[in-house]
N, C-alpha and C positions, 0 to 999 in steps of 0.2 A: 531389624531396624525398629527402633522405638517410635511411639506415636509422635512425640515432639520432634524427632528427627524427620519423620514423614511430613509433618506439618511445615517444618522449615524448608524442606525440599520442594514442597508444593508451592509455598509462597515465592521461592526463588524462581520456580518454573513460570508462575503467573507474571512475575516481573519481566522475565525474559520474553514471554509471549507479548505482553503489552508493548515492550520496546520494539519488538519485531513488527507489530502492527503499525506503530508510529513510523518506523522506517519505510514500510511498504507504502503508507499513505504519502509520505514525503516523496518517494520515488514516483508514484502515480501523478502527484502534482507537478514534479519536474518534467514528466513526459507531456503533460498538458501545456506547460509553459513553452515547450519547444514548438508545439503546433500554433501557439498564439504569438510567437516571436515574429517580428517583421524585419529580421536581419537579412540583408541581401535583397531588399525590395527593388533596388535599382537594376538588378540583373534581369535579363529577358526570360530566364527560365524559372523565375521566382514562383509563379503560380503553378507551374508544372511540378516543381518540387513540393509545394504546399499540398497539392492534391495527391501526390505519390508517396514520397519518402516521409515527409513530416506530418502527413495527415492521418497518422495512425490513431486507433481508438483505444482508450483505456477501459472500455466497458467491461471486458472480461476480468481485468485486474480489480476494478472497483467492486464487481460482484463477489470475487473471491475474498476481498477484504471485508465486505459487509457480512458475508457468510461466516467468516472466521470470527468476527466480532460477536455475532449472534451466538455462536457455539460457546465462546469464552464467557459471555454474559450468562448463559444458561448454567454453565458449570459453577460460576461464582454464586449464583442464587441457590445452588445445592448445599452450600456450606452449612 
């Protein structure tokens, strides 16, 4: 594989990774929006569902995204 072919493959990989990070961030935001939703507030089990099913945390996903972004930025600076 020639140098320009490697560079092109690297650029395509970086674009795919950046797209993946954007999609992960959108997914994390959609999970946060579920827990902030007030749908079904008239139901007597609303608060139990909020605390149990819908009260999940995105902390682990947010940490993975920020770590992934940090690694990606480090490799970008190596160019």
